[in-house]
C-alpha positions as CSV (number, residue, x, y, z in Angstrom):
1,M,0.0,0.0,0.1
2,F,0.7,3.5,-1.1
3,L,0.3,6.2,1.4
4,G,-0.7,9.7,0.1
5,G,-1.6,12.9,1.6
6,D,-2.4,16.8,0.8
7,I,-1.8,18.9,3.6
8,G,-3.1,22.9,3.4
9,G,-3.9,25.4,6.1
10,T,-7.7,24.4,6.4
11,K,-7.7,20.5,6.0
12,T,-5.1,17.3,5.7
13,N,-6.5,14.6,3.2
14,L,-4.8,11.5,3.4
15,A,-5.5,8.2,1.3
16,L,-3.9,4.9,1.0
17,F,-3.8,3.6,-2.5
18,E,-3.5,0.1,-3.7
19,P,-1.9,-0.4,-7.3
20,S,-3.1,-2.1,-10.1
21,G,-0.6,-2.4,-12.6
22,D,0.9,1.0,-13.6
23,K,-2.2,2.7,-11.8
24,L,-3.1,3.6,-8.7
25,F,-6.9,3.2,-7.0
26,I,-8.2,4.7,-3.7
27,Q,-8.6,2.2,-0.5
28,F,-9.3,4.5,2.2
29,E,-9.2,8.3,2.4
30,E,-9.9,10.5,5.6
31,K,-10.3,14.2,6.0
32,Y,-8.7,16.1,8.9
33,P,-9.3,19.7,10.2
34,S,-5.5,20.9,10.3
35,Q,-5.8,23.4,12.8
36,D,-7.5,21.0,15.0
37,H,-4.2,18.9,15.4
38,K,-0.2,19.8,16.3
39,G,1.4,18.2,13.9
40,L,1.2,16.5,10.8
41,D,2.6,13.1,12.5
42,E,-0.2,13.6,14.7
43,I,-2.9,13.1,12.3
44,V,-0.9,10.1,9.9
45,K,-0.6,8.3,13.3
46,D,-4.6,8.4,14.0
47,F,-5.1,7.0,9.9
48,L,-2.8,4.3,10.3
49,T,-4.5,3.6,13.9
50,K,-7.7,3.2,11.4
51,H,-6.5,1.9,8.5
52,P,-3.5,-0.1,9.7
53,S,-1.7,-1.1,6.8
54,K,1.8,-2.0,5.6
55,I,2.6,1.3,3.9
56,T,5.7,0.5,0.5
57,S,6.5,4.2,0.2
58,A,4.5,7.6,1.5
59,A,4.7,11.1,0.2
60,F,2.9,14.0,1.2
61,G,2.4,17.7,-0.9
62,I,2.7,20.8,1.9
63,A,2.4,24.5,1.1
64,G,5.6,25.5,2.0
65,P,8.9,25.5,0.4
66,V,10.4,22.0,1.1
67,H,14.8,22.0,1.9
68,N,16.6,18.8,3.0
69,G,13.6,16.9,3.9
70,Q,11.8,19.6,5.9
71,V,9.3,22.0,5.7
72,K,7.9,24.9,7.9
73,T,4.0,24.9,6.9
74,T,3.3,28.7,5.0
75,N,0.0,28.4,6.8
76,L,0.2,26.4,10.3
77,P,2.4,26.7,12.7
78,W,3.8,23.3,12.4
79,Q,7.3,21.8,11.7
80,V,7.0,18.7,9.5
81,D,10.2,16.2,9.2
82,A,10.5,13.2,6.5
83,K,12.5,11.3,8.8
84,I,9.7,11.4,12.0
85,L,7.0,10.5,9.6
86,S,9.4,7.5,8.1
87,E,9.5,6.1,12.0
88,I,6.0,6.2,11.9
89,T,4.8,4.7,8.5
90,K,7.9,2.6,8.8
91,S,8.8,3.4,5.2
92,P,10.8,5.6,2.9
93,V,9.0,9.1,3.4
94,C,9.0,12.2,0.5
95,L,8.0,15.7,1.5
96,I,7.4,17.7,-1.6
97,N,5.4,20.8,-2.5
98,D,2.0,21.2,-3.1
99,L,2.3,22.2,-6.6
100,E,4.5,19.6,-7.0
101,A,2.1,16.9,-6.0
102,N,-0.5,18.4,-8.8
103,A,1.8,18.2,-10.9
104,W,2.4,14.8,-9.9
105,G,-1.3,14.2,-10.1
106,I,-1.7,16.0,-13.6
107,S,-0.8,12.3,-15.3
108,T,-3.6,10.5,-13.3
109,L,-6.6,13.1,-14.4
110,K,-9.0,11.8,-17.1
111,D,-10.0,13.7,-20.0
112,N,-13.5,14.7,-18.9
113,E,-11.7,16.1,-15.5
114,L,-9.4,18.9,-17.5
115,H,-11.5,21.9,-19.4
116,I,-9.5,22.8,-22.5
117,L,-9.1,26.6,-23.0
118,Q,-6.8,26.5,-25.8
119,K,-6.5,23.3,-27.8
120,G,-3.2,24.0,-29.9
121,D,-1.0,21.5,-30.8
122,S,-2.5,18.2,-29.1
123,N,0.5,15.8,-30.6
124,S,3.3,18.2,-29.5
125,K,6.0,16.9,-26.9
126,G,7.5,18.4,-24.4
127,N,8.2,20.0,-20.7
128,R,4.5,20.6,-19.0
129,A,4.1,24.0,-17.3
130,L,1.4,24.3,-13.9
131,I,0.0,27.4,-12.4
132,S,-2.5,27.6,-9.8
133,A,-4.4,30.9,-8.3
134,G,-6.0,30.2,-4.9
135,T,-4.9,31.5,-1.7
136,G,-1.5,32.5,-3.3
137,L,0.3,31.7,-5.9
138,G,1.6,28.5,-6.8
139,E,4.3,27.4,-9.6
140,A,5.6,24.0,-10.9
141,G,7.1,22.6,-13.5
142,L,7.1,18.9,-15.4
143,Y,10.2,17.9,-17.3
144,F,9.8,15.6,-20.5
145,N,12.5,13.3,-20.3
146,G,11.3,11.5,-23.7
147,N,9.7,9.2,-22.0
148,K,7.3,10.4,-19.3
149,H,7.3,13.8,-17.3
150,L,8.8,14.5,-13.5
151,P,7.7,17.1,-12.1
152,F,9.7,20.0,-9.8
153,A,8.8,22.5,-7.5
154,C,9.7,26.8,-7.4
155,E,8.3,29.7,-6.1
156,G,7.7,30.9,-9.4
157,G,4.5,33.0,-7.2
158,H,6.8,35.2,-5.8
159,V,8.4,36.8,-8.6
160,D,8.5,40.7,-9.7
161,F,5.2,41.4,-10.8
162,A,5.5,43.1,-14.2
163,A,2.9,45.9,-15.2
164,Q,2.8,45.8,-18.7
165,T,0.2,49.4,-19.0
166,D,-0.8,52.7,-17.7
167,N,-3.2,51.7,-15.6
168,E,-0.9,48.5,-14.2
169,I,1.9,50.6,-13.7
170,E,-0.7,52.8,-11.3
171,L,-1.7,49.3,-9.5
172,L,2.2,48.8,-9.1
173,K,2.6,52.1,-7.3
174,F,-0.4,51.6,-5.0
175,L,0.8,48.1,-4.1
176,R,4.2,49.3,-3.5
177,E,2.7,51.6,-0.7
178,S,1.5,48.8,1.1
179,F,3.9,45.6,0.2
180,G,7.0,47.1,-0.6
181,H,8.2,44.2,-2.9
182,V,5.2,43.2,-5.1
183,S,4.8,40.1,-6.1
184,Y,3.1,38.1,-8.8
185,E,0.9,36.8,-5.9
186,R,-0.3,40.3,-4.4
187,V,-2.6,40.7,-8.0
188,L,-3.2,37.0,-8.9
189,S,-5.1,35.3,-6.2
190,G,-8.0,35.6,-3.6
191,Q,-6.0,38.2,-1.9
192,G,-4.8,39.4,-5.0
193,L,-8.5,40.2,-6.3
194,Q,-9.1,42.0,-3.3
195,N,-6.1,43.8,-3.7
196,I,-6.9,44.9,-7.3
197,Y,-10.7,45.7,-6.0
198,Q,-9.4,48.6,-3.5
199,F,-6.7,50.0,-5.8
200,L,-9.8,50.5,-8.4
201,S,-11.9,51.8,-5.0
202,S,-8.9,54.2,-4.2
203,K,-9.0,55.3,-7.7
204,Y,-12.8,55.4,-8.4
205,P,-14.7,56.1,-5.1
206,N,-17.7,57.6,-6.2
207,K,-18.3,53.8,-7.8
208,V,-18.0,52.0,-4.6
209,S,-21.2,50.1,-3.7
210,Q,-21.9,50.4,0.0
211,Q,-23.9,46.8,0.1
212,L,-20.9,45.4,-1.1
213,T,-19.0,46.8,1.3
214,Q,-21.2,45.3,4.0
215,E,-21.1,42.5,2.7
216,M,-17.3,42.8,3.3
217,K,-17.1,42.7,6.8
218,E,-19.7,39.8,6.8
219,K,-18.0,37.7,4.3
220,A,-14.2,37.2,2.8
221,P,-13.9,39.8,0.4
222,P,-12.5,37.9,-2.4
223,F,-15.4,35.7,-2.6
224,V,-17.9,39.1,-2.5
225,I,-16.0,40.4,-4.8
226,S,-15.9,37.0,-7.4
227,E,-19.6,36.7,-6.6
228,H,-20.3,40.4,-7.8
229,A,-18.7,40.4,-10.7
230,L,-19.6,36.7,-12.1
231,D,-23.5,37.9,-11.9
232,K,-22.0,41.4,-13.1
233,S,-23.7,43.5,-10.1
234,D,-21.3,45.8,-9.6
235,E,-18.8,47.5,-11.5
236,L,-15.7,47.6,-10.1
237,S,-15.8,43.7,-9.0
238,V,-16.4,42.9,-12.7
239,K,-13.1,45.2,-13.7
240,A,-11.1,43.8,-10.9
241,L,-12.0,40.4,-11.7
242,D,-11.2,40.8,-15.5
243,Q,-7.9,42.7,-14.7
244,M,-7.1,39.2,-12.4
245,I,-7.9,37.3,-15.6
246,S,-5.5,39.4,-17.7
247,F,-3.1,38.9,-15.2
248,Y,-3.7,35.3,-14.9
249,G,-3.3,34.8,-18.6
250,A,-0.3,37.0,-18.6
251,A,1.9,35.0,-16.0
252,A,0.5,31.8,-17.8
253,G,2.3,32.9,-21.1
254,N,5.7,34.0,-19.3
255,L,5.9,30.2,-17.5
256,A,4.8,28.8,-20.8
257,L,8.1,30.2,-22.2
258,K,10.3,29.8,-19.5
259,F,9.7,26.0,-19.3
260,M,9.7,25.6,-22.9
261,A,6.2,23.8,-22.0
262,F,5.2,22.3,-25.3
263,G,3.2,19.6,-23.8
264,G,0.9,21.6,-22.3
265,V,0.4,24.5,-19.8
266,Y,-2.9,23.7,-16.9
267,L,-4.2,26.3,-14.8
268,G,-4.8,24.5,-11.3
269,G,-6.3,26.0,-7.3
270,G,-9.4,26.4,-6.7
271,I,-9.9,29.7,-8.4
272,A,-10.1,28.4,-11.9
273,P,-12.9,26.1,-11.9
274,K,-15.3,28.6,-10.0
275,I,-14.7,31.0,-13.1
276,L,-13.9,29.2,-15.9
277,K,-16.8,31.4,-18.0
278,S,-14.4,34.5,-17.7
279,L,-11.5,32.4,-18.3
280,E,-13.2,31.6,-21.9
281,S,-13.6,35.4,-22.6
282,P,-10.4,36.7,-24.9
283,L,-8.9,38.8,-21.9
284,F,-6.8,35.5,-21.0
285,L,-6.1,34.5,-24.3
286,D,-5.1,37.5,-25.3
287,A,-2.8,38.3,-22.3
288,F,-1.2,35.0,-22.5
289,L,-0.3,35.6,-26.2
290,N,0.7,39.1,-25.4
291,K,4.2,38.3,-26.2
292,G,5.4,39.6,-29.3
293,R,7.6,37.8,-31.8
294,F,7.0,34.4,-29.4
295,S,3.3,35.1,-29.9
296,S,3.0,32.5,-32.2
297,F,5.0,30.1,-30.4
298,L,2.4,29.9,-27.8
299,K,-0.7,29.4,-30.6
300,T,0.6,25.7,-30.4
301,I,0.5,25.1,-26.4
302,P,-2.2,23.8,-25.3
303,I,-4.0,25.1,-21.8
304,S,-6.0,23.4,-20.2
305,V,-8.4,24.2,-16.4
306,I,-8.0,21.0,-14.1
307,L,-11.4,20.7,-12.5
308,N,-11.0,17.4,-9.9
309,D,-10.3,18.5,-6.7
310,K,-8.4,15.8,-5.2
311,T,-5.6,16.0,-8.0
312,A,-3.0,17.0,-5.4
313,L,-4.1,14.0,-3.0
314,L,-3.8,11.5,-6.1
315,G,-0.3,12.9,-7.3
316,A,1.1,12.6,-3.4
317,G,0.2,8.7,-4.3
318,A,1.6,8.6,-8.0
319,C,4.8,10.0,-5.8
320,A,4.8,7.6,-3.5
321,F,4.8,5.1,-6.2
322,H,7.6,6.3,-8.3
323,Q,9.6,6.7,-5.7
324,H,9.4,3.1,-4.7
325,L,9.9,2.4,-8.5
326,N,13.2,3.9,-8.6
């Protein structure tokens, strides 16, 4: 049996996988509220008490930079150590970044778990790229060795935000006053949507809805803004979401160029599936392709949105399986 885990600030999902040929199937799965526990080791012990099994290999996808088998979680006060988890599971343990886990999961997805934004050249082979906007902005790559794709992590969501228009330069100046350094995550994430809305509110104060302002005191502001943007009930919310979608396309195009992603670009995270219709508007693709002399190159790259919210968990299982085979 192989143990896989998707560890986030809100919830931790663990699953036992049984191999059948070159595929894995979930046998047991449990969800835990992350903040109710002192650490991942406590959760793993509980899981294996409920589902005692001989673990061949284990892998856990965790939000945060993994180094030397250790990671301090981004949104939890946890220090996770592969050696400790190895002692608990009595197996080799691999800690990977959450986006790397998502990248491992891409190969497990069925056609109906992907939504195509650009068909591109579906026969083209090569590296792949993954970009995921959610609570933050994550990126990962998949190196193609001529036979299969091997995921690797990066922290590309924290690169410098590159303003392209006069309006975006104004936004950059506005955000720089609050944050100093302005990364892409500041404009492309749930918090990024809120940042853009705040900029627009300061620029067009007479268009600020008092009803929406009150709603944001009662609910998460990114949720309120996106809700009013999608039903087109608030002008500034629509403008904010449109601007973020344009940034999504620009960042995805940048990543495709950096990784030479002939094999495709994938949009993960919690935001993309909720705004599919908006992503299908010209805003995303126009920004993706707006790379001057390399526009024609980017037209050949397939772009898909990941619809399966268990992709990271499936990817952790796939990584554990790969670790065993190699």
